[in-house]
C-alpha positions in Angstrom: -48.9 75.4 62.5 -47.4 78.0 64.8 -45.3 80.8 63.4 -41.6 80.7 64.2 -40.3 82.8 67.0 -36.8 83.9 67.8 -34.7 82.3 70.5 -31.2 82.9 71.7 -28.5 80.3 71.8 -25.0 80.8 73.2 -22.1 79.1 71.5 -18.5 79.7 72.8 -19.7 82.7 74.8 -21.3 84.3 71.8 -25.1 84.8 71.5 -27.0 83.9 68.3 -30.6 84.7 67.6 -32.3 81.9 65.7 -35.8 81.7 64.2 -37.5 78.4 65.2 -41.0 77.0 65.4 -42.1 76.8 69.0 -42.5 73.0 68.9 -38.9 72.6 67.8 -37.3 75.1 70.3 -36.3 72.5 72.9 -34.6 70.3 70.3 -32.7 73.4 68.9 -31.6 74.4 72.4 -30.3 70.8 73.0 -28.5 70.9 69.7 -26.9 74.2 70.5 -25.8 73.0 73.9 -24.3 69.9 72.3 -22.5 72.0 69.6 -21.2 74.3 72.3 -19.8 71.4 74.3 -18.1 69.9 71.2 -16.6 73.3 70.3 -15.4 73.9 73.8 -13.8 70.4 73.8 -11.9 71.3 70.6 -10.9 74.7 71.9 -9.6 73.3 75.2 -7.5 70.7 73.4 -5.3 73.5 72.2 -4.7 71.9 68.9 -7.1 74.1 66.9 -7.0 77.9 67.1 -9.6 80.3 65.8 -13.3 80.2 66.0 -13.8 79.4 62.4 -11.4 76.4 62.5 -13.0 75.2 65.7 -16.4 75.4 64.0 -15.2 73.5 61.0 -13.6 70.8 63.2 -16.8 70.5 65.2 -18.9 70.2 62.0 -16.6 67.5 60.7 -16.8 65.6 64.0 -20.6 65.9 64.2 -20.9 64.8 60.5 -18.8 61.8 61.3 -20.9 60.9 64.3 -24.1 61.3 62.1 -22.7 59.0 59.4 -21.7 56.4 62.0 -25.1 56.5 63.5 -26.8 56.2 60.1 -24.6 53.3 59.2 -25.4 51.6 62.5 -29.1 52.2 62.0 -29.0 50.7 58.5 -27.3 47.5 59.9 -29.9 47.3 62.7 -32.7 47.8 60.2 -31.3 45.0 58.0 -31.0 42.7 61.0 -34.5 43.5 62.1 -35.8 42.8 58.6 -34.0 39.5 58.5 -35.5 38.6 61.9 -39.0 39.5 60.7 -38.5 37.4 57.5 -37.4 34.5 59.6 -40.5 34.8 61.9 -42.8 35.1 58.9 -41.3 31.9 57.5 -41.8 30.1 60.8 -45.4 31.4 60.9 -46.1 30.3 57.4 -44.7 26.9 58.2 -46.8 26.6 61.3 -49.9 27.7 59.5 -49.3 25.2 56.7 -48.9 22.4 59.3 -52.2 23.4 60.9 -53.9 23.3 57.5 -52.6 19.9 56.7 
């Protein structure tokens, strides 16, 4: 395991130094770009003033997106399991027909 190194990310024109393992740096940079984009969108809407409030609104929006994606993934997982169970049932039936 490689030791973490420090990288710079810029969010709303402010630079932050973050310690991160080398193999996770690209993901961190992508996350920072995404956060920066969301915060810029909120700031440009003009409805939220102040960096702290913008950050909180961005965090709430991102948390909501995460929860929606998790919920969707759970539904897809359940659907996939149902499909697998149906296929296993058909396979069992086909095998029992062959054995008869």
